[in-house]
C-alpha positions as CSV (number, residue, x, y, z in Angstrom):
1,X,-72.6,116.0,-165.8
2,X,-71.5,114.9,-169.3
3,X,-68.1,116.2,-170.1
4,X,-67.0,117.0,-173.6
5,X,-64.6,114.6,-175.4
6,X,-61.2,116.1,-176.1
7,X,-60.3,116.1,-179.8
8,X,-56.6,115.6,-179.1
9,X,-56.0,111.9,-179.3
10,X,-53.4,111.9,-176.6
11,X,-55.6,113.6,-174.0
12,X,-58.7,111.7,-175.1
13,X,-57.0,108.3,-174.7
14,X,-55.7,109.5,-171.3
15,X,-59.3,110.0,-170.2
16,X,-59.8,106.2,-170.3
17,X,-57.9,106.1,-167.0
18,X,-58.9,109.5,-165.6
19,X,-62.7,109.0,-166.0
20,X,-62.5,105.5,-164.5
21,X,-60.5,106.4,-161.3
22,X,-60.3,110.1,-161.1
23,X,-62.1,113.4,-160.9
24,X,-62.2,115.2,-164.2
25,X,-63.3,118.8,-164.4
26,X,-63.6,121.1,-167.4
27,X,-62.9,124.8,-166.9
28,X,-62.5,127.7,-169.2
29,X,-59.3,126.9,-171.2
30,X,-58.1,123.9,-169.2
31,X,-58.9,120.5,-167.6
32,X,-58.3,119.8,-164.0
33,X,-57.6,116.1,-163.3
34,X,-57.3,114.5,-159.8
35,X,-56.9,110.9,-158.7
36,X,-57.6,111.1,-154.9
37,X,-56.6,107.5,-154.2
38,X,-53.3,107.9,-155.9
39,X,-52.1,111.5,-155.1
40,X,-48.5,111.0,-156.1
41,X,-49.4,110.0,-159.6
42,X,-48.0,113.1,-161.4
43,X,-50.0,112.9,-164.6
44,X,-53.2,111.7,-162.8
45,X,-53.1,114.9,-160.7
46,X,-52.5,117.7,-163.1
47,X,-53.8,120.5,-165.2
48,X,-54.0,120.3,-169.0
49,X,-54.3,123.6,-170.9
50,X,-55.8,124.2,-174.3
51,X,-53.3,126.9,-175.4
52,X,-49.6,127.5,-174.9
53,X,-48.8,130.0,-172.0
54,X,-48.5,133.6,-172.7
55,X,-46.1,135.9,-170.8
56,X,-46.9,135.8,-167.1
57,X,-48.9,132.6,-167.3
58,X,-46.4,130.6,-165.4
59,X,-47.5,132.2,-162.1
60,X,-51.1,132.0,-163.0
61,X,-50.9,128.3,-163.9
62,X,-49.1,127.6,-160.6
63,X,-51.9,129.3,-158.7
64,X,-54.5,127.3,-160.6
65,X,-52.7,124.0,-159.7
66,X,-52.6,125.1,-156.0
67,X,-56.4,125.7,-156.1
68,X,-57.5,122.6,-158.0
69,X,-54.9,120.0,-156.9
70,X,-52.7,120.9,-153.9
71,X,-55.4,122.4,-151.7
72,X,-57.7,119.5,-152.5
73,X,-55.2,116.8,-151.6
74,X,-52.0,117.9,-149.8
75,X,-50.3,114.6,-150.5
76,X,-49.8,115.8,-154.1
77,X,-46.6,117.7,-153.5
78,X,-45.5,117.8,-157.1
79,X,-46.7,120.1,-159.9
80,X,-47.7,118.8,-163.3
81,X,-48.9,121.0,-166.1
82,X,-49.7,119.7,-169.6
83,X,-50.6,121.3,-172.9
84,X,-51.3,120.1,-176.4
85,X,-49.4,122.9,-178.1
86,X,-45.7,123.8,-178.1
87,X,-44.4,125.4,-174.9
88,X,-43.0,128.2,-177.0
89,X,-41.5,131.2,-175.3
90,X,-42.4,130.4,-171.8
91,X,-40.0,127.4,-171.6
92,X,-37.3,129.4,-169.7
93,X,-39.9,130.8,-167.3
94,X,-40.7,127.3,-166.1
95,X,-37.1,126.1,-166.2
96,X,-36.2,129.0,-163.9
97,X,-38.8,127.9,-161.5
98,X,-37.2,124.4,-161.3
99,X,-39.5,122.6,-163.7
100,X,-38.4,119.7,-166.0
101,X,-39.7,120.3,-169.6
102,X,-41.2,117.2,-171.3
103,X,-41.7,116.9,-175.1
104,X,-43.7,113.9,-176.3
105,X,-45.3,112.8,-179.5
106,X,-48.6,111.1,-179.9
107,X,-48.4,108.1,-182.2
108,X,-51.2,106.1,-183.7
109,X,-52.0,103.2,-186.0
110,X,-55.0,101.3,-187.3
111,X,-52.8,98.4,-188.6
112,X,-49.8,97.5,-186.5
113,X,-47.2,95.4,-188.3
114,X,-45.9,92.1,-187.1
115,X,-42.5,92.2,-185.4
116,X,-39.5,89.9,-185.4
117,X,-39.4,87.4,-182.6
118,X,-37.4,88.6,-179.6
119,X,-33.7,87.8,-179.6
120,X,-34.1,85.8,-176.4
121,X,-36.2,82.8,-175.6
122,X,-39.3,84.4,-174.1
123,X,-42.9,83.7,-173.6
124,X,-45.2,86.5,-174.6
125,X,-48.7,86.4,-173.1
126,X,-51.4,88.3,-171.4
127,X,-50.9,88.7,-167.6
128,X,-53.1,86.8,-165.3
129,X,-54.1,87.5,-161.7
130,X,-51.0,85.8,-160.4
131,X,-48.8,88.2,-162.2
132,X,-49.9,91.5,-160.6
133,X,-47.3,91.4,-157.8
134,X,-44.5,90.9,-160.4
135,X,-45.8,93.9,-162.3
136,X,-45.4,96.1,-159.3
137,X,-41.8,94.9,-158.7
138,X,-41.0,95.5,-162.4
139,X,-42.3,99.1,-162.2
140,X,-40.4,99.8,-159.0
141,X,-37.2,98.4,-160.5
142,X,-37.5,100.5,-163.7
143,X,-38.5,103.8,-162.0
144,X,-36.5,107.0,-162.7
145,X,-33.7,107.4,-160.2
146,X,-35.1,110.7,-158.6
147,X,-38.1,108.8,-157.3
148,X,-37.5,107.4,-153.7
149,X,-38.3,103.7,-153.7
150,X,-40.8,103.8,-150.8
151,X,-42.8,106.6,-152.4
152,X,-42.7,105.0,-155.8
153,X,-43.8,101.6,-154.5
154,X,-46.9,103.2,-153.0
155,X,-47.6,104.8,-156.4
156,X,-47.0,101.5,-158.2
157,X,-49.3,99.5,-155.9
158,X,-52.1,102.0,-156.3
159,X,-51.6,102.2,-160.1
160,X,-51.7,98.4,-160.5
161,X,-54.8,98.2,-158.4
162,X,-56.5,100.7,-160.7
163,X,-55.3,98.9,-163.8
164,X,-56.5,95.6,-162.3
165,X,-60.0,97.0,-161.7
166,X,-60.1,98.3,-165.3
167,X,-59.1,94.8,-166.5
168,X,-61.8,93.1,-164.4
169,X,-64.3,95.6,-165.9
170,X,-63.4,94.3,-169.4
171,X,-61.5,97.4,-170.6
172,X,-58.2,95.9,-171.4
173,X,-55.2,94.4,-169.6
174,X,-51.5,93.8,-169.5
175,X,-49.1,91.8,-171.7
176,X,-45.8,90.5,-170.5
177,X,-42.6,89.0,-171.7
178,X,-41.3,86.2,-169.5
179,X,-37.8,84.7,-169.5
180,X,-37.3,81.6,-167.5
181,X,-40.7,82.3,-165.8
182,X,-39.7,85.8,-164.7
183,X,-41.6,88.9,-165.9
184,X,-38.9,91.1,-167.7
185,X,-41.1,93.3,-170.0
186,X,-44.6,94.5,-169.8
187,X,-47.2,97.0,-171.2
188,X,-50.8,97.8,-170.7
189,X,-53.4,98.2,-173.4
190,X,-56.8,99.7,-172.4
191,X,-59.9,100.7,-174.3
192,X,-62.6,103.3,-174.3
193,X,-65.9,101.9,-173.1
194,X,-67.4,102.8,-176.4
195,X,-66.6,104.7,-179.6
196,X,-67.2,108.5,-179.8
197,X,-70.4,109.3,-181.6
198,X,-70.0,108.1,-185.1
199,X,-66.2,107.6,-184.7
200,X,-63.5,105.2,-183.6
201,X,-63.0,103.4,-180.3
202,X,-59.5,104.1,-179.1
203,X,-57.0,101.8,-177.4
204,X,-54.2,103.3,-175.4
205,X,-50.9,101.7,-174.5
206,X,-49.8,102.3,-170.9
207,X,-46.3,102.2,-169.3
208,X,-44.1,100.1,-171.6
209,X,-41.3,98.9,-169.4
210,X,-38.4,96.5,-169.7
211,X,-36.0,95.1,-167.1
212,X,-32.6,96.9,-167.6
213,X,-30.9,93.5,-168.0
214,X,-33.2,92.5,-170.9
215,X,-33.3,95.7,-173.0
216,X,-32.4,95.8,-176.7
217,X,-33.6,92.2,-177.2
218,X,-36.8,93.1,-179.1
219,X,-39.1,92.2,-176.3
220,X,-41.1,95.5,-176.2
221,X,-41.3,95.7,-180.0
222,X,-42.8,92.2,-180.1
223,X,-45.2,93.0,-177.2
224,X,-46.4,96.2,-178.8
225,X,-47.1,94.4,-182.1
226,X,-48.7,91.3,-180.6
227,X,-51.0,93.1,-178.1
228,X,-52.1,95.6,-180.7
229,X,-52.8,93.1,-183.4
230,X,-54.8,91.0,-180.9
231,X,-56.9,94.1,-179.9
232,X,-57.8,95.0,-183.5
233,X,-58.5,91.4,-184.4
234,X,-60.9,91.0,-181.5
235,X,-62.4,94.5,-182.3
236,X,-61.6,95.8,-178.8
237,X,-60.4,99.0,-180.5
238,X,-60.4,100.7,-184.0
239,X,-57.3,102.8,-183.4
240,X,-54.3,102.4,-181.2
241,X,-52.6,105.3,-179.5
242,X,-49.1,105.6,-177.9
243,X,-47.4,108.6,-176.3
244,X,-43.6,108.5,-176.4
245,X,-40.8,110.8,-175.4
246,X,-40.0,112.9,-178.5
247,X,-36.2,112.2,-178.1
248,X,-36.3,108.6,-176.8
249,X,-35.2,105.5,-178.7
250,X,-38.6,104.0,-178.1
251,X,-40.2,106.3,-180.6
252,X,-38.3,104.5,-183.4
253,X,-39.4,101.1,-182.0
254,X,-43.0,102.1,-182.2
255,X,-42.5,103.5,-185.7
256,X,-41.0,100.1,-186.8
257,X,-44.3,98.4,-186.1
258,X,-46.5,100.9,-187.9
259,X,-47.1,103.8,-185.5
260,X,-47.0,107.3,-187.0
261,X,-46.7,110.7,-185.2
262,X,-50.1,112.5,-185.4
263,X,-49.8,115.1,-182.6
264,X,-47.5,116.6,-180.0
265,X,-47.8,116.6,-176.3
266,X,-45.9,118.9,-173.9
267,X,-45.7,119.3,-170.2
268,X,-43.7,120.6,-167.3
269,X,-43.3,118.9,-164.0
270,X,-41.6,119.6,-160.7
271,X,-41.0,116.9,-158.1
272,X,-42.1,117.9,-154.6
273,X,-40.4,115.3,-152.4
């Protein structure tokens, strides 16, 4: 079945990954997304709603998650609910149920600017097959503290396997910053198989990470710029998309190389460990 293409750039670019490795279903007013081989991937096993919740929708949304995700794959013990509008008045209803509220911005550019060289002697290059194990370790090291290491390692291994298969299919890859031969910063950049009818082909950045000991050295800024300029030069994409925490310093880093806010993205999640 041919699914519609979301008009929201953030969700549409997320579909690069979900359509390749997951199960994507369109229902009345929302999307149900599952990644059976990676059930602990929060935002690969989620519901995304078209409209902000009305009074009483918190309970309804939880029931829908139970039906579409938890009952299908019990290993998904979290709850992740996304929406492309403001959470509005239901924020407290979700907070009272133990959810963390996330506010993100969708940023985009068709002409990333060059960035200053990092303030450390680093080699910036595309990752090769020999670098995938180091990418797993970097993700485990930079995980949020509430994620147990063993559970997160399984998630990272599955995610890297999916990213690797997309790379081998010619849909993008990873760039890294290396200091003394060690991978200390990385990001993925992947592309739609083809442009939407009469439109642009999107490229989407994925999981920009830096080793805690090497932050604030300009590594990610340089990687974002170099990978994006290379993608546009090689015509891999016409427009680049980045999703960033609305309140994080990284938002300013992306803006400094030409990304502008074009949409909002909101969500609530609850860890189920």
